[in-house]
KELO-192408 format. One record per residue (C-alpha): residue in three letters; x, y negated, z negated; chain; residue number from 1. Coordinates in Angstrom, 3 decimals. Example, Ala and Ser with C-alpha at 12.3 -4.5 7.8 and 13.67 -1.06 7.14 Angstrom:
BEGIN
ALA, 12.300, 4.500, -7.800, A, 1;
SER, 13.670, 1.060, -7.140, A, 2;
This chain:
BEGIN
LEU, 213.309, -64.711, -7.915, A, 1;
ALA, 213.212, -66.856, -4.787, A, 2;
SER, 216.932, -67.516, -5.197, A, 3;
LEU, 217.649, -63.789, -5.548, A, 4;
ALA, 215.598, -63.091, -2.432, A, 5;
LYS, 217.595, -65.698, -0.510, A, 6;
ASP, 220.881, -64.122, -1.624, A, 7;
ALA, 219.790, -60.653, -0.478, A, 8;
PRO, 218.240, -61.200, 2.966, A, 9;
ASN, 217.021, -58.456, 5.240, A, 10;
PHE, 218.426, -58.187, 8.764, A, 11;
VAL, 216.101, -57.198, 11.591, A, 12;
ASP, 216.933, -56.547, 15.242, A, 13;
ARG, 216.577, -59.503, 17.565, A, 14;
ARG, 214.686, -59.069, 20.810, A, 15;
LYS, 216.565, -57.107, 23.446, A, 16;
GLY, 218.966, -59.372, 25.308, A, 17;
SER, 219.096, -62.017, 22.568, A, 18;
LYS, 222.431, -63.680, 21.911, A, 19;
ALA, 224.032, -63.630, 18.468, A, 20;
LYS, 223.896, -66.908, 16.554, A, 21;
GLN, 225.622, -68.268, 13.485, A, 22;
ASP, 224.424, -66.393, 10.350, A, 23;
ASP, 223.247, -63.436, 12.451, A, 24;
GLN, 224.542, -59.972, 11.678, A, 25;
VAL, 226.287, -58.026, 14.426, A, 26;
VAL, 226.918, -54.306, 14.051, A, 27;
ILE, 230.161, -53.487, 15.840, A, 28;
ASP, 232.749, -50.835, 16.546, A, 29;
PHE, 236.213, -52.339, 16.888, A, 30;
VAL, 239.808, -51.304, 17.475, A, 31;
GLY, 242.662, -53.723, 16.880, A, 32;
ARG, 245.980, -53.642, 18.728, A, 33;
ILE, 249.251, -55.531, 18.423, A, 34;
ASP, 251.445, -55.423, 21.523, A, 35;
GLY, 249.098, -52.744, 22.850, A, 36;
GLU, 249.544, -50.470, 19.834, A, 37;
GLU, 246.799, -49.696, 17.328, A, 38;
PHE, 247.652, -50.473, 13.709, A, 39;
GLU, 246.524, -49.030, 10.393, A, 40;
GLY, 243.323, -50.538, 9.023, A, 41;
GLY, 242.501, -52.214, 12.327, A, 42;
ALA, 239.532, -50.078, 13.376, A, 43;
ALA, 236.005, -49.391, 12.137, A, 44;
GLU, 232.657, -48.099, 13.359, A, 45;
ASP, 229.154, -49.443, 12.707, A, 46;
PHE, 230.596, -52.394, 10.812, A, 47;
PRO, 227.940, -54.970, 9.783, A, 48;
LEU, 229.438, -58.459, 10.112, A, 49;
VAL, 227.566, -61.672, 9.323, A, 50;
LEU, 228.815, -64.396, 11.642, A, 51;
GLY, 230.032, -67.354, 9.641, A, 52;
SER, 230.583, -65.367, 6.457, A, 53;
GLY, 234.364, -65.735, 6.656, A, 54;
GLN, 234.751, -62.023, 6.025, A, 55;
PHE, 237.275, -61.622, 8.847, A, 56;
ILE, 240.372, -63.667, 9.646, A, 57;
PRO, 239.796, -67.160, 11.113, A, 58;
GLY, 238.618, -67.174, 14.713, A, 59;
PHE, 237.294, -63.605, 14.804, A, 60;
GLU, 233.658, -64.314, 14.008, A, 61;
ASP, 233.506, -67.462, 16.162, A, 62;
GLN, 234.351, -65.418, 19.266, A, 63;
LEU, 231.387, -63.105, 18.688, A, 64;
ILE, 228.804, -65.883, 18.765, A, 65;
GLY, 226.751, -65.390, 21.915, A, 66;
VAL, 227.293, -61.629, 22.275, A, 67;
LYS, 224.404, -59.284, 23.064, A, 68;
ALA, 223.695, -55.734, 21.929, A, 69;
GLY, 225.523, -53.300, 24.213, A, 70;
GLU, 228.164, -55.851, 25.214, A, 71;
GLU, 231.907, -55.263, 24.948, A, 72;
ARG, 234.201, -58.155, 24.118, A, 73;
ASP, 237.889, -58.603, 23.328, A, 74;
VAL, 238.632, -60.906, 20.411, A, 75;
THR, 242.122, -62.389, 20.212, A, 76;
VAL, 243.277, -63.743, 16.856, A, 77;
THR, 246.497, -64.480, 15.004, A, 78;
PHE, 246.931, -63.213, 11.470, A, 79;
PRO, 247.746, -66.013, 8.994, A, 80;
ALA, 251.417, -66.399, 8.101, A, 81;
ASP, 250.584, -65.657, 4.459, A, 82;
TYR, 248.428, -62.602, 5.249, A, 83;
GLY, 248.532, -59.944, 2.532, A, 84;
ALA, 249.895, -57.188, 4.785, A, 85;
GLU, 253.392, -58.420, 5.630, A, 86;
GLN, 253.657, -56.248, 8.760, A, 87;
LEU, 250.691, -58.148, 10.249, A, 88;
ALA, 251.423, -61.670, 8.994, A, 89;
GLY, 251.771, -64.207, 11.798, A, 90;
LYS, 251.172, -61.676, 14.579, A, 91;
GLU, 248.672, -61.899, 17.414, A, 92;
ALA, 246.158, -59.069, 17.695, A, 93;
VAL, 243.479, -58.142, 20.206, A, 94;
PHE, 240.346, -56.445, 18.883, A, 95;
SER, 238.247, -54.501, 21.394, A, 96;
CYS, 234.683, -54.820, 20.092, A, 97;
THR, 231.539, -52.956, 21.094, A, 98;
VAL, 228.361, -54.668, 19.927, A, 99;
LYS, 225.786, -52.088, 18.870, A, 100;
ALA, 223.149, -54.428, 17.423, A, 101;
VAL, 222.370, -58.110, 16.914, A, 102;
LYS, 220.188, -58.892, 13.911, A, 103;
GLU, 218.714, -62.062, 12.449, A, 104;
GLN, 218.229, -62.899, 8.795, A, 105;
LYS, 214.780, -62.666, 7.286, A, 106;
PRO, 214.126, -63.704, 3.677, A, 107;
ALA, 213.618, -60.674, 1.490, A, 108;
GLU, 210.159, -60.108, 0.061, A, 109;
VAL, 209.883, -60.493, -3.692, A, 110;
ASP, 208.891, -56.898, -4.356, A, 111;
ASP, 210.115, -53.595, -5.764, A, 112;
GLU, 212.604, -53.179, -2.906, A, 113;
LEU, 214.270, -56.470, -3.818, A, 114;
ALA, 214.423, -55.359, -7.447, A, 115;
LYS, 216.191, -52.141, -6.456, A, 116;
LYS, 218.869, -54.168, -4.650, A, 117;
TYR, 219.708, -55.698, -8.024, A, 118;
GLY, 219.741, -52.390, -9.884, A, 119;
ALA, 216.240, -52.532, -11.378, A, 120;
GLU, 213.643, -49.788, -11.042, A, 121;
ASP, 210.904, -52.162, -9.918, A, 122;
LEU, 209.903, -55.830, -9.822, A, 123;
ALA, 208.471, -55.766, -13.343, A, 124;
GLN, 211.783, -54.566, -14.762, A, 125;
LEU, 213.716, -57.174, -12.772, A, 126;
LYS, 211.463, -59.938, -14.133, A, 127;
ALA, 211.989, -58.643, -17.669, A, 128;
GLN, 215.769, -58.583, -17.186, A, 129;
ILE, 215.772, -62.148, -15.844, A, 130;
ALA, 213.595, -63.357, -18.727, A, 131;
GLU, 215.891, -61.664, -21.246, A, 132;
ARG, 219.011, -63.184, -19.686, A, 133;
LEU, 217.492, -66.672, -19.529, A, 134;
GLU, 216.354, -66.439, -23.144, A, 135;
ALA, 219.885, -65.483, -24.221, A, 136;
GLU, 221.366, -68.360, -22.189, A, 137;
TYR, 218.954, -70.906, -23.658, A, 138;
LYS, 219.531, -69.644, -27.195, A, 139;
GLY, 223.275, -69.914, -26.673, A, 140;
ALA, 222.931, -73.438, -25.317, A, 141;
ALA, 220.657, -74.507, -28.175, A, 142;
ARG, 223.106, -73.067, -30.702, A, 143;
ALA, 225.997, -74.992, -29.123, A, 144;
VAL, 224.044, -78.246, -29.451, A, 145;
MET, 223.061, -77.428, -33.045, A, 146;
LYS, 226.642, -76.531, -33.954, A, 147;
ARG, 227.997, -79.811, -32.606, A, 148;
ALA, 225.315, -81.795, -34.469, A, 149;
LEU, 226.116, -79.966, -37.705, A, 150;
LEU, 229.867, -80.517, -37.345, A, 151;
ASP, 229.287, -84.189, -36.529, A, 152;
ARG, 227.216, -84.584, -39.692, A, 153;
LEU, 229.888, -82.888, -41.813, A, 154;
ASP, 232.559, -85.107, -40.285, A, 155;
GLU, 230.508, -88.230, -41.042, A, 156;
THR, 229.503, -87.399, -44.622, A, 157;
VAL, 232.504, -85.596, -46.124, A, 158;
GLU, 235.729, -87.432, -46.926, A, 159;
PHE, 238.910, -86.169, -48.590, A, 160;
ASP, 242.644, -86.708, -48.249, A, 161;
LEU, 244.231, -84.748, -45.429, A, 162;
PRO, 247.807, -83.426, -45.314, A, 163;
GLU, 249.477, -85.786, -42.834, A, 164;
SER, 251.863, -83.038, -41.740, A, 165;
LEU, 248.892, -80.948, -40.556, A, 166;
VAL, 247.350, -83.939, -38.784, A, 167;
GLU, 250.600, -84.740, -36.956, A, 168;
ALA, 251.133, -81.105, -35.972, A, 169;
GLU, 247.570, -80.876, -34.627, A, 170;
ALA, 247.903, -84.213, -32.794, A, 171;
SER, 251.111, -82.989, -31.159, A, 172;
GLN, 249.412, -79.773, -30.064, A, 173;
ILE, 246.460, -81.715, -28.624, A, 174;
ALA, 248.783, -84.088, -26.756, A, 175;
HIS, 250.742, -81.184, -25.254, A, 176;
GLN, 247.594, -79.285, -24.287, A, 177;
LEU, 246.066, -82.286, -22.523, A, 178;
TRP, 249.367, -83.089, -20.794, A, 179;
HIS, 249.654, -79.560, -19.407, A, 180;
GLU, 246.019, -79.676, -18.238, A, 181;
GLU, 246.882, -82.828, -16.286, A, 182;
HIS, 250.118, -81.249, -14.972, A, 183;
PRO, 249.192, -77.603, -14.216, A, 184;
GLU, 252.325, -77.180, -12.105, A, 185;
GLU, 254.452, -77.467, -15.270, A, 186;
HIS, 254.474, -74.136, -17.106, A, 187;
GLY, 257.331, -74.498, -19.576, A, 188;
HIS, 258.429, -77.059, -22.139, A, 189;
ASP, 261.255, -78.490, -20.058, A, 190;
HIS, 259.747, -81.959, -19.803, A, 191;
GLY, 260.157, -85.351, -21.367, A, 192;
GLU, 258.701, -86.421, -24.688, A, 193;
ILE, 254.909, -86.546, -24.717, A, 194;
GLU, 253.453, -89.585, -26.437, A, 195;
ILE, 250.982, -88.946, -29.250, A, 196;
THR, 248.256, -91.583, -29.072, A, 197;
ASP, 245.759, -92.869, -31.636, A, 198;
GLU, 243.061, -90.940, -29.768, A, 199;
HIS, 245.036, -87.718, -30.249, A, 200;
ARG, 245.381, -88.447, -33.973, A, 201;
LYS, 241.677, -89.270, -34.301, A, 202;
LEU, 240.709, -85.929, -32.773, A, 203;
ALA, 243.361, -84.175, -34.863, A, 204;
ARG, 241.978, -85.647, -38.106, A, 205;
ARG, 238.516, -84.366, -37.204, A, 206;
ARG, 239.797, -80.881, -36.394, A, 207;
VAL, 241.945, -80.626, -39.521, A, 208;
LYS, 239.171, -81.960, -41.756, A, 209;
LEU, 236.532, -79.613, -40.370, A, 210;
GLY, 238.940, -76.677, -40.358, A, 211;
LEU, 239.827, -77.116, -44.032, A, 212;
LEU, 236.206, -77.816, -44.975, A, 213;
LEU, 234.808, -74.752, -43.203, A, 214;
ALA, 237.584, -72.596, -44.652, A, 215;
GLU, 236.700, -73.731, -48.179, A, 216;
ILE, 232.957, -73.267, -47.649, A, 217;
GLY, 233.618, -69.813, -46.220, A, 218;
ARG, 235.878, -68.905, -49.146, A, 219;
LYS, 233.295, -69.940, -51.735, A, 220;
ALA, 230.521, -68.147, -49.844, A, 221;
GLU, 232.751, -65.070, -49.471, A, 222;
VAL, 232.316, -65.088, -45.711, A, 223;
GLU, 234.396, -62.359, -44.089, A, 224;
VAL, 235.050, -61.107, -40.578, A, 225;
THR, 234.596, -57.351, -40.522, A, 226;
GLU, 236.940, -55.016, -38.689, A, 227;
ALA, 234.045, -54.033, -36.422, A, 228;
GLU, 233.441, -57.678, -35.450, A, 229;
LEU, 237.132, -58.275, -34.817, A, 230;
THR, 237.494, -55.072, -32.795, A, 231;
GLN, 234.500, -56.027, -30.649, A, 232;
ALA, 236.002, -59.471, -29.990, A, 233;
ILE, 239.342, -57.912, -29.027, A, 234;
MET, 237.529, -55.503, -26.692, A, 235;
ASN, 235.714, -58.411, -25.031, A, 236;
GLN, 239.008, -60.164, -24.346, A, 237;
ALA, 240.703, -56.932, -23.244, A, 238;
ARG, 238.105, -56.547, -20.469, A, 239;
GLN, 239.651, -59.597, -18.828, A, 240;
TYR, 242.696, -57.422, -18.055, A, 241;
PRO, 241.362, -54.359, -16.163, A, 242;
GLY, 243.683, -51.396, -16.460, A, 243;
GLN, 245.705, -53.061, -19.220, A, 244;
GLU, 243.214, -52.808, -22.072, A, 245;
ARG, 245.401, -50.509, -24.185, A, 246;
ALA, 248.423, -52.780, -23.718, A, 247;
PHE, 246.325, -55.771, -24.817, A, 248;
PHE, 245.165, -53.932, -27.950, A, 249;
GLU, 248.760, -53.061, -28.808, A, 250;
PHE, 249.859, -56.648, -28.211, A, 251;
VAL, 247.205, -57.969, -30.613, A, 252;
ALA, 248.062, -55.312, -33.206, A, 253;
GLN, 251.716, -56.373, -33.145, A, 254;
ASN, 251.015, -60.128, -33.175, A, 255;
PRO, 249.304, -61.412, -36.342, A, 256;
GLU, 249.096, -64.904, -34.829, A, 257;
MET, 247.111, -63.619, -31.834, A, 258;
ARG, 244.881, -61.626, -34.162, A, 259;
GLN, 244.218, -64.797, -36.168, A, 260;
GLN, 243.385, -66.753, -32.991, A, 261;
ILE, 240.716, -64.187, -32.110, A, 262;
GLN, 239.380, -64.006, -35.662, A, 263;
ALA, 239.169, -67.773, -36.288, A, 264;
PRO, 236.174, -68.588, -34.031, A, 265;
ILE, 234.244, -65.597, -35.412, A, 266;
PHE, 234.826, -66.841, -38.968, A, 267;
GLU, 233.825, -70.372, -37.965, A, 268;
ASP, 230.566, -69.192, -36.399, A, 269;
LYS, 229.694, -67.162, -39.499, A, 270;
VAL, 230.322, -70.178, -41.739, A, 271;
ILE, 228.165, -72.324, -39.439, A, 272;
ASP, 225.390, -69.725, -39.766, A, 273;
HIS, 225.777, -69.805, -43.561, A, 274;
ILE, 225.461, -73.613, -43.633, A, 275;
ALA, 222.496, -73.605, -41.235, A, 276;
GLU, 220.654, -71.052, -43.367, A, 277;
ALA, 221.041, -73.254, -46.449, A, 278;
ALA, 220.209, -76.509, -44.665, A, 279;
GLU, 216.855, -77.950, -43.714, A, 280;
VAL, 216.712, -77.329, -39.989, A, 281;
THR, 213.897, -78.790, -37.936, A, 282;
GLU, 213.149, -77.015, -34.684, A, 283;
LYS, 212.455, -79.257, -31.726, A, 284;
GLU, 210.951, -78.140, -28.442, A, 285;
VAL, 212.840, -79.565, -25.470, A, 286;
SER, 212.667, -79.152, -21.723, A, 287;
LYS, 215.270, -77.283, -19.711, A, 288;
ALA, 216.449, -80.602, -18.254, A, 289;
ASP, 216.925, -82.152, -21.714, A, 290;
LEU, 218.873, -79.102, -22.902, A, 291;
GLU, 221.124, -79.279, -19.846, A, 292;
LYS, 221.741, -82.992, -20.484, A, 293;
ALA, 222.678, -82.240, -24.092, A, 294;
LEU, 225.153, -79.593, -22.929, A, 295;
GLU, 226.663, -81.968, -20.378, A, 296;
ALA, 227.112, -84.533, -23.137, A, 297;
LEU, 229.078, -81.968, -25.164, A, 298;
ASP, 231.383, -81.303, -22.209, A, 299;
GLU, 232.030, -85.012, -21.719, A, 300;
GLU, 233.135, -85.568, -25.317, A, 301;
């Protein structure tokens, strides 16, 4: 709650005649001109600007430090060469500013008004929402740790012959993926041969083994991914492309491989749940710090 209060400060008027400082809010009217002519989008009234926020182009906010309420000041800046509006890029502009108020930040009180800023009806509801979100986050983190421990145990205790063709194909895919992560500027496949190392093959053997094992366990247990579960997963991914959701749905419908990529992790999680339900699982109470360390260890592997 203290963090939320810090992120949503109140601004109160400074004493009359006080000069604006870094992190203060100035309320201004401004009109921008290039070569003496006003330009579209270059004017506003009663605009609240926090000095140092970086909301305006470089140099604008710095020139308002020290202004007082009632003061008029011209701010001269040059639009960046790569500015989004091409007609303004690289050009010098003069903004005539009238300062209507200078306000300083005050930490928000942890009360119902703060809760309303975050969309809650009152403080009690905000606390409940935070508790619910934290519980979901901790459960998700604990499940990730449990899943890794379970997969590690399966990898250690189960042995069977693996199709070398699958291992080599997986090792090649791992090598290419890691290479492209190290060379993000390379988007295509027009590059030299990528060496497949023993480490790639070791990871590939684990993935192939666990993939085949989980598939067989799921088959025997008659684990299935329902259409509702798959549709929900597709919807979740489609939200990453605002305005193109329908196109994404159509793309998945026409690409069985993409559909399988979305379905695979759902199937895996359901098989993991099936194994966990049949296994002897001992719950262990850990601190937040210990859980975070366990998650960091997963990321490092």
